[in-house]
Each structure stands twice: as C-alpha cells, then as structure tokens.
N, C-alpha and C positions, 0 to 999 in steps of 0.2 A: 579195359582193366586186365592186368596180369596178376596172377597169384600163384603161389606155390604152397602146397600142403605137405607138411612133413609129418610122417607117421612112424614113430619108433615102435618096435614091438619085440617081444621076447617069446611069444607063443603063436606059431603060425596059424592055427585055426581061428584065433581071434581076428587077426588082420584080414584073413580071407572073408570072414563073416562081415567085417566092417566094409571092405571094398565092394562086396556084393550088394550093399545098400546104396552105393553111390552111382550116379549116372556116369556113363563112359567119358563124357566130355570133362567131367570133374576129375575122374581117375587119371586122365592124361596129365594133369597138373600135380599129381601126387608122387612124392618120393617116400616110399616105404623102406625103412632101414631095419634090418634084422640084427638084433642085439643078443641073440642066443649064444653066440660064441663067447666063451668065458676068457679067452686069452686077451691080454691087455692091448694087443695090436689090432684086434678085429672088432672088439666090442667098444663102440663109441660112447656108450652111456647116453642117458637122455639128453644132457646138455650138449654133448658132442653131435648128436643127431640134429638138434636144433641148429647148431652151427653149420652143418651140411646143408640144411634147408636155407639158411641165410646165404650161403655160397651160391646155391642154385637160384635164389631170388635175384641176386646180383647178376648172374649169368644171363637171365632173361629180362633184365631191367624191369623187374616186377614191382607191383604196388603193395601187395599184401603177402605176409607170411602167416599161414594158418597152421597152428600146432594142434594135432589131433591125437587122440588115444585110440588104440585098437579096440577098446571097449565101446566106442561110439557106434550108434546105428542111426540111419536116416530113413524116415518114412517117405520123404519126397525126393529121394535121390541126392539130397544135399543142396537142392536148388534154393531153398529159403536162406541157407547160409550165404550162398553167392549173391542172392538178391540183397541181403543185408549189407554185404561188403560194397556192392555197387551203389547203394543209397548213400553210403558214407564216403564215397570216392571224392577226393578233393577237400574234405572237411578236416580240420585240425582238431 
C-alpha cells in the first residue's frame, strides 16, 4: 500500500509538534507545505496544498491521500491510522 500525507501549515511550531508524534516511516510519506508566505505566488492555500498532495500521490502511483492538520497529534506514531488504511485496501 502506498500513501501520501499532505500537511498544510501556517505556523511552524505546530507542524514540528505534529511531525514529532509520527513514526519516521510515516513521515517519509508526508508532504508538509508552508503557507505562511502571504504573496499569492507562494501561498498555495489549503485547497492548493491538497492538489500538491494529489500530484505527489500520482507520482508514486499511490493508493491513499491522507489530509492532515498540523494540530493533530498521534499517541502511537500514527500506526493505527496506517493500519486502518491497510484494512480498507481494495474495498470500495
């Protein structure tokens, strides 16, 4: 199973705290996108970051796009989330 996690953020400490609660093998699949730049050419907005995640998912021929918030924290390193995705693999 291949997945991409897209994590838009506008406040660096939140994203750092979020990533610190994820296992390294899950972080490797994470695309964190900084939306703190207020210029229209650099700030993708939330929907734009989701589109970047979709682009990355297509690049890796992935199965799942996971949209996260920098406010999220994981007690188990995110493994239960991945287990949930794996259980649903191939289901419509």
